[in-house]
C-alpha positions as CSV (number, residue, x, y, z in Angstrom):
1,M,-71.5,45.1,19.9
2,L,-71.4,46.3,23.7
3,L,-72.5,49.7,25.2
4,C,-71.9,50.8,28.0
5,F,-72.5,54.4,29.5
6,V,-70.8,55.9,32.1
7,C,-71.7,59.4,34.1
8,H,-69.1,61.6,35.2
9,M,-70.4,64.3,37.9
10,F,-68.7,67.8,39.0
11,L,-70.3,71.3,40.6
12,L,-70.6,74.3,38.2
13,I,-70.5,77.6,40.0
14,V,-72.4,80.4,38.9
15,G,-72.6,83.0,41.3
16,I,-74.6,81.6,44.2
17,T,-76.2,79.2,42.3
18,V,-74.7,75.5,42.3
19,T,-75.6,73.3,39.5
20,L,-74.9,69.4,39.5
21,C,-73.6,68.6,36.0
22,C,-74.1,65.1,34.9
23,F,-72.6,64.1,31.9
24,L,-72.9,60.6,29.9
25,S,-70.0,59.4,28.0
26,V,-70.4,56.5,26.0
27,S,-67.4,53.7,25.4
28,V,-67.9,51.4,22.4
29,S,-65.5,48.2,22.2
30,V,-65.6,45.8,18.8
31,F,-64.3,42.3,18.7
32,I,-63.5,41.5,14.8
33,S,-62.6,37.8,14.4
34,D,-59.5,37.1,11.7
35,I,-60.5,35.9,8.4
36,D,-58.3,32.6,7.2
37,E,-57.8,33.2,3.4
38,C,-55.9,30.0,3.3
39,A,-58.8,28.1,4.5
40,T,-61.5,29.5,2.4
41,G,-59.6,29.7,-0.6
42,R,-59.4,33.5,-0.7
43,H,-55.7,34.1,-1.7
44,T,-53.4,34.8,-4.8
45,C,-51.0,32.1,-4.1
46,G,-49.8,30.0,-6.9
47,P,-50.2,26.6,-7.4
48,E,-46.7,25.4,-6.5
49,Q,-46.6,28.0,-3.5
50,T,-47.9,27.3,0.1
51,C,-50.5,29.8,1.8
52,Y,-49.3,31.0,5.4
53,N,-52.7,32.4,7.2
54,T,-51.4,35.6,9.4
55,R,-53.5,38.0,11.3
56,G,-55.4,39.7,8.9
57,S,-53.7,38.9,6.0
58,Y,-51.9,36.5,4.4
59,T,-48.5,35.7,3.0
60,C,-47.2,33.2,-0.3
61,Q,-44.3,30.7,0.4
62,C,-42.2,28.8,-2.4
63,P,-40.6,25.3,-1.5
64,P,-37.5,25.1,-0.2
65,G,-34.6,25.7,-2.9
66,Y,-37.0,27.8,-4.8
67,Q,-37.7,32.0,-4.5
68,K,-40.4,34.2,-5.3
69,N,-40.2,36.4,-8.9
70,G,-43.3,38.4,-8.8
71,G,-45.9,35.7,-8.6
72,H,-43.9,32.6,-9.4
73,C,-41.2,30.4,-7.5
74,V,-37.9,30.5,-9.5
75,D,-35.0,28.3,-8.8
76,R,-32.7,29.3,-6.0
77,D,-29.1,29.0,-6.9
78,E,-27.5,28.2,-4.1
79,C,-24.3,27.9,-5.7
80,T,-24.1,31.8,-6.1
81,L,-25.4,32.5,-2.8
82,T,-22.6,31.3,-0.6
83,H,-19.4,28.9,-0.2
84,Y,-21.9,26.1,0.4
85,C,-19.2,23.5,-0.9
86,M,-15.3,23.1,-0.1
87,H,-14.2,22.1,-4.1
88,R,-17.4,22.6,-6.6
89,C,-21.2,23.0,-6.3
90,V,-23.2,21.3,-8.4
91,N,-26.8,23.5,-8.7
92,T,-30.0,21.8,-9.3
93,Q,-33.6,22.3,-9.8
94,G,-34.9,23.1,-5.7
95,S,-31.2,22.0,-4.6
96,Y,-27.6,21.5,-5.0
97,Y,-24.6,18.7,-4.7
98,C,-20.9,18.9,-3.9
99,E,-18.3,17.8,-5.8
100,C,-14.5,17.2,-5.0
101,N,-11.5,17.5,-7.5
102,A,-9.8,14.3,-8.5
103,G,-8.2,12.6,-5.8
104,H,-10.5,13.6,-3.1
105,K,-13.9,12.7,-2.2
106,L,-16.8,14.1,0.2
107,A,-16.7,13.8,3.7
108,S,-19.5,12.9,5.8
109,N,-21.2,16.3,5.9
110,N,-21.3,16.3,2.3
111,H,-19.8,19.4,1.3
112,S,-16.2,19.4,2.8
113,C,-14.0,17.0,1.2
114,V,-10.9,14.8,2.0
115,D,-8.0,13.6,0.5
116,I,-8.5,10.0,-1.1
117,D,-5.1,7.5,0.3
118,E,-4.9,5.4,-3.2
119,C,-1.7,3.9,-1.9
120,S,-3.9,2.3,0.5
121,F,-6.2,0.4,-2.3
122,S,-3.4,-1.8,-3.0
123,S,0.1,-3.1,-2.8
124,Y,-0.4,-3.6,-6.5
125,M,-1.0,0.2,-7.1
126,C,3.2,0.7,-7.3
127,Q,5.9,-2.0,-8.1
128,Y,8.0,-0.7,-5.4
129,Q,6.6,1.8,-3.2
130,C,3.3,4.3,-3.5
131,I,3.9,8.0,-1.9
132,N,0.6,9.4,-1.6
133,S,0.2,12.9,-1.9
134,P,-2.7,15.5,-1.6
135,G,-5.2,14.5,-4.3
136,S,-2.6,11.9,-6.0
137,Y,0.0,9.9,-5.3
138,A,3.2,9.3,-7.4
139,C,5.4,5.6,-7.8
140,E,9.3,5.6,-6.7
141,C,12.0,3.2,-7.3
142,P,14.7,2.0,-5.9
143,E,18.1,3.0,-6.6
144,G,19.6,1.4,-10.1
145,Y,15.8,1.7,-11.2
146,Q,14.0,4.2,-13.1
147,L,9.8,5.0,-13.4
148,Q,8.6,3.5,-16.3
149,G,5.0,4.4,-17.0
150,N,3.2,5.1,-13.8
151,R,4.2,2.1,-11.7
152,L,6.6,-0.5,-13.2
153,C,10.3,0.0,-12.3
154,Q,12.9,-0.3,-15.1
155,D,16.8,-1.3,-14.7
156,I,19.0,1.4,-15.5
157,N,21.5,0.1,-17.2
158,E,25.3,1.7,-16.1
159,C,26.9,0.4,-18.3
160,E,25.3,1.8,-21.6
161,T,25.1,4.8,-20.1
162,G,28.4,5.6,-18.7
163,T,27.1,6.2,-15.3
164,H,29.7,3.2,-13.9
165,N,33.2,3.7,-12.5
166,C,34.6,0.8,-13.9
167,Q,38.6,1.1,-14.9
168,D,40.1,0.6,-18.4
169,D,41.2,-2.7,-17.7
170,E,37.7,-3.9,-16.0
171,M,34.5,-4.7,-18.1
172,C,31.4,-3.2,-16.9
173,W,28.7,-6.0,-16.4
174,N,24.9,-4.6,-15.6
175,Y,22.8,-6.7,-13.1
176,Y,19.1,-5.5,-12.3
177,G,19.5,-2.8,-9.9
178,G,23.4,-1.8,-10.3
179,F,26.3,-3.0,-12.2
180,R,29.8,-4.6,-11.2
181,C,32.9,-4.6,-12.7
182,Y,35.0,-7.5,-13.5
183,P,38.7,-8.0,-15.1
184,R,39.2,-7.9,-18.9
185,N,41.3,-10.5,-18.8
186,P,40.1,-13.0,-16.1
187,C,42.8,-15.7,-16.4
188,E,45.3,-16.4,-14.0
189,A,48.5,-18.6,-13.8
190,P,48.7,-20.8,-15.4
191,Y,46.4,-20.1,-17.8
192,A,46.5,-17.5,-20.7
193,K,43.8,-15.6,-22.9
194,T,43.2,-16.8,-26.2
195,S,39.9,-14.8,-26.9
196,E,37.6,-12.7,-24.8
197,N,36.5,-15.1,-22.4
198,R,38.8,-18.0,-23.2
199,C,41.7,-19.2,-20.8
200,I,43.8,-21.8,-22.4
201,C,46.7,-23.5,-20.4
202,R,49.3,-24.6,-22.6
203,S,52.0,-26.0,-20.3
204,Q,51.1,-29.6,-19.6
205,A,53.5,-30.1,-16.6
206,E,51.9,-27.1,-14.8
207,C,48.4,-27.7,-16.0
208,Q,48.1,-31.7,-14.9
209,G,44.8,-32.1,-13.3
210,L,43.5,-28.9,-14.2
211,P,40.9,-28.6,-17.1
212,P,42.7,-27.5,-20.1
213,S,40.5,-24.5,-21.1
214,I,37.8,-22.3,-18.7
215,V,35.4,-20.3,-20.5
216,Y,34.1,-17.3,-18.5
217,K,30.3,-16.4,-19.0
218,Y,28.0,-13.7,-17.1
219,M,24.3,-13.2,-16.5
220,S,22.0,-11.6,-14.4
221,I,18.8,-12.9,-13.0
222,Q,16.2,-11.2,-10.6
223,A,15.3,-12.3,-6.5
224,D,13.3,-14.6,-5.6
225,R,12.8,-16.2,-9.1
226,T,9.6,-18.7,-9.6
227,V,11.3,-22.2,-9.5
228,P,12.4,-24.3,-11.2
229,A,13.8,-22.5,-13.9
230,D,15.7,-23.1,-16.8
231,I,18.6,-20.2,-16.4
232,F,21.4,-21.0,-18.7
233,Q,22.2,-23.7,-21.5
234,I,26.0,-24.8,-22.0
235,Q,26.7,-26.5,-25.1
236,A,29.8,-27.9,-26.6
237,T,31.3,-25.5,-29.3
238,N,33.0,-28.7,-31.4
239,M,31.3,-32.2,-31.9
240,Y,33.4,-35.2,-33.0
241,A,31.9,-38.3,-34.3
242,N,32.2,-41.2,-31.6
243,T,32.0,-39.2,-28.4
244,H,30.0,-39.4,-25.2
245,N,29.3,-36.2,-23.3
246,T,28.8,-35.8,-19.8
247,F,28.1,-32.5,-17.5
248,R,28.2,-31.8,-14.3
249,I,28.5,-28.9,-11.8
250,K,32.1,-29.3,-10.4
251,A,31.8,-26.6,-8.1
252,G,29.4,-23.6,-6.6
253,N,26.7,-25.8,-5.6
254,E,27.2,-26.5,-2.1
255,A,23.7,-25.2,-1.5
256,G,22.1,-27.4,-3.7
257,E,20.2,-24.2,-5.2
258,F,20.8,-25.3,-9.2
259,F,20.7,-28.9,-11.0
260,L,22.4,-29.4,-14.6
261,R,19.8,-31.5,-17.0
262,R,21.6,-32.8,-19.9
263,S,19.5,-32.0,-22.9
264,S,21.4,-34.1,-25.5
265,N,24.7,-35.3,-26.0
266,V,26.0,-31.4,-26.9
267,S,23.7,-29.8,-24.0
268,A,22.7,-29.4,-20.9
269,M,20.2,-26.7,-19.3
270,L,21.6,-25.3,-15.9
271,V,18.0,-25.4,-13.8
272,L,17.4,-23.0,-10.6
273,T,15.8,-25.1,-8.0
274,K,15.7,-22.3,-5.3
275,P,14.8,-19.1,-5.2
276,L,17.2,-16.8,-4.4
277,S,17.6,-13.3,-2.5
278,G,20.1,-10.9,-3.5
279,P,22.3,-8.6,-4.1
280,R,24.2,-11.9,-4.4
281,E,26.5,-13.0,-6.4
282,Y,27.1,-17.0,-7.0
283,V,29.8,-18.5,-9.3
284,I,29.5,-22.2,-10.8
285,D,32.1,-24.5,-12.4
286,L,30.0,-26.3,-15.2
287,E,32.4,-29.4,-16.7
288,M,31.9,-31.1,-20.1
289,V,33.7,-34.2,-20.1
290,T,34.1,-35.8,-23.5
291,H,34.3,-39.6,-23.5
292,H,36.3,-40.3,-27.1
293,L,34.9,-44.1,-27.2
294,T,37.5,-45.0,-30.3
295,M,40.6,-44.0,-28.4
296,N,39.1,-44.6,-25.2
297,Y,40.2,-40.9,-24.2
298,R,38.6,-38.5,-22.2
299,S,39.2,-34.5,-22.1
300,S,37.0,-32.0,-20.0
301,S,36.2,-28.8,-20.7
302,L,35.2,-25.7,-17.8
303,L,33.0,-23.0,-18.0
304,R,32.7,-20.3,-15.4
305,L,29.6,-18.8,-14.8
306,T,29.5,-16.0,-12.8
307,I,25.3,-15.3,-11.6
308,I,24.7,-11.9,-10.5
309,V,21.0,-12.1,-8.6
310,G,19.6,-8.6,-8.5
311,P,18.2,-6.9,-4.7
312,Y,14.7,-7.3,-6.1
313,A,12.1,-9.4,-7.8
314,F,11.9,-6.9,-11.0
């Protein structure tokens, strides 16, 4: 404590008497040092709180993510206070985290959500084409196909559904990805139709050098099929004793895409030897030559096989 004396002088005139007065004024300055309650332990902060000293007092603060409720710290629900998250906020003790809706993922800031491009994961997401959309994706199929399940494409049989434009005198033949119209009577002169798919040449003079009968068959295969592949079996309809049958591709195999393998005396298997691209049509003449051993006589029959290759491998 410091005492300071200061004299203030002035004149007091009373009649003719002059008086010099001096009054003493005392100024007192007191310096008091702050008591740190946090350091001395003279505070009432709870064990979960942090004591912060202030000038002449102190304050108790809760950890981040908590707030005071009376004398205690309780969790601060950030999810109810503001829009921290773009999609969903999940509160936890002393903190929170963000979640995104299906088809989205958290951005690098852990708050925003960005779309997941599922189509970029793999080329097998869809059999034909993957279309990404916000939060999802969808598979699409080409014309002539419909979506089966979520990713596969199934051929639409236009001949069964009636969505074709074949005429009354035409037969509708479905193939992978489309259809074709063929004449119900495929026989051309000098042949005459005897059954649904068989043509017979009855004039011996006109049929000189021609096969006596032609059977018409149709089949469909996918493009880019794995090879070698057995695709069609030819078999004799009649079996005779003392005969020997041979089989060959008579026409339609100029590029060598097919091979005819003899399976037995009465059957042979057409083998695909090269992958085929489509859409494309192949017409192959498969001939069976019958040798009559006792009569030294030979006859032949022809199967005209039309193969339609679809535009895709499914």
